[in-house]
Structure formats: structure tokens, C-alpha cells
N, C-alpha and C positions, 0 to 999 in steps of 0.2 A: 230314779233309776240312773244308773251309770252303766253305759254300754262300752265295752272295750273291744275293738277290732284289731286283730294283729295284722299288720301290713304284709302283703304277699310280695314275693320277688317279682319285679317287672319282667314281662315277657318281651324279649327282643327278637326281631326277625333273624332267621338263620342267614349268616352272610354267604353270599354267592362267591364261588371262587373267581378270582380275576381271570379275564380272558387273556391268554398269551398269544401273541402273533409271531409266526415264523416267516422267514423270507424263502420263497420258492424261486429257484433260478434254473433256467435251461440255457446253457451257453450255445448249444447247437442251433436252437430256434431263435435265440436272441431275445428272450423275455425274462421278466422278473416281476414278482408280485408278492403281497402279503396274504397269508391265510391263517385262520384261527387254528390253534393247536388241537381243537376238537375234531379236525379233519385228519385222516390218516391216508397215507399213500396206499392205494389199492393196487395200482399197477403203474409202471413207469418204464420208459425207454428213452432213447436219444431223441425221439420225435413226438412223443406223446406221454400223457400222464392222466391218471384219474385219482382224485382225492375225494374221499367219502367221509361223511359224518354219521353219527348214530341216528340222527333224525332225517336221514336220506338227503342231507345237504350234499352238494357236489360241485366240484370244479373239474372240468375235463377240457383238455386241449389236444389238438393234433397239428403238427407242423406239416404243411403240404409242400414239401421240398420241390424246388424248381418249378413252381406253379404260381401264378398270380391268382387273384380272386376269380373263381370260376362261376359263381352264382351272382346274378344281378340282384344284389341285396335290396335295392329299392323296390323291385317288383314284388318280392316275397316278404317284405317287411311288415311286421305287425306291431313293432315297438322300435324304440331307439335307445341307445346308451351313449354316455359321454366318456370317451377314452382319450386321455391326453388333450383335453379341451377340444376334441373333435367329436361331432355328432356322427355316430355309426348306426346304420340301419341294422335292425336285429329282428329275429322272429321270436315269438313267445308262445310256447305250448305248455299249458298248465303252469307249473312253477319254474320252468326252465327257459332261460334266454339262450339263444344261439346266435353268434355273430362271428365275423371274420375281420382280422386286421392284417396289415402288411408289416413285416419286419424291414430293417434297413436294406436288406438285399432284395426287397420287393417280393418275398415269398409269403404266401398266405398262411395264417395261423387261425384255425377255427376253434372257438370256445363254446362250451355248453356249461351253464352255471345256474345254480339255484338263485331265485330272485332275492332270497334273504342275504346272499353274499355279493350281490351285484354292486351295491354302493361301495363296498370295500375294494373290489376289483377296479371299479371306475376310478377310485382315488389312488390306487397303488400300482397298477399295471404300467410297466415301463418296457419300451423296446430298446434293447441294449446293443444289438448289431443287426 
């Protein structure tokens, strides 16, 4: 017997589109960070913004003008994050981290961010003024 098998075309995985990162900047608050292009601006003002993704991922911030940190973060902390090589106390509820930082004018900025985006924000968040 001679058996002949015709080779089939190799199945290759479907390539995933490359993730593109955009720079978000708010000069009034004095912050800048990278975010994936999968997030879209849901709302934005001179003192706040909400970026949302299809899978409920989020980055939200509010600049608390003319105020310093109001909440003693150490007392309410359930987690910590590293921003600009500084350990910042944060609270974590479900998938969302909430924390505050100070800009160079010593005004507080509060962030709420999905845990899947936290590493990106930790590496790219800059205080610009």
C-alpha cells in the first residue's frame, strides 16, 4: 500500500492589533500620563476627566484646587501604589484603586483607576507643575 496525504495549510494564530498609547496631559492640574488607545474620553473639564474602555476599564481624576490632601490616606489605606518612586497609600475596592497625589503647587489630585491599568500609571504619571 502507498498512502498519500495532502499537506494542509498550517493554522497560524490571528495576530492581535498592537496597543497604541496616547499621552494625556492636563496643564491646569499639572499632570501627564500614558493611556491605551482602547480608552476613550467620556468626560473632560479643566479640573477632571474620565477615560473609559469597553471592558469597564477606567482612569478618572479630579484636581482639588486650592486644597491639600484632605483624607488621612494611611488610616483608610487598603493598598499602596508607587508613583514617581514614592509609596502612596491607596484604597482598593473591587477592581478600583483610589489615591491622591500633590502637584507642585501642593494641590491634591485624586485618581480612581482600574487595577489592570495601575502598572502603566505607576510608570508614566508625571507631575508637571
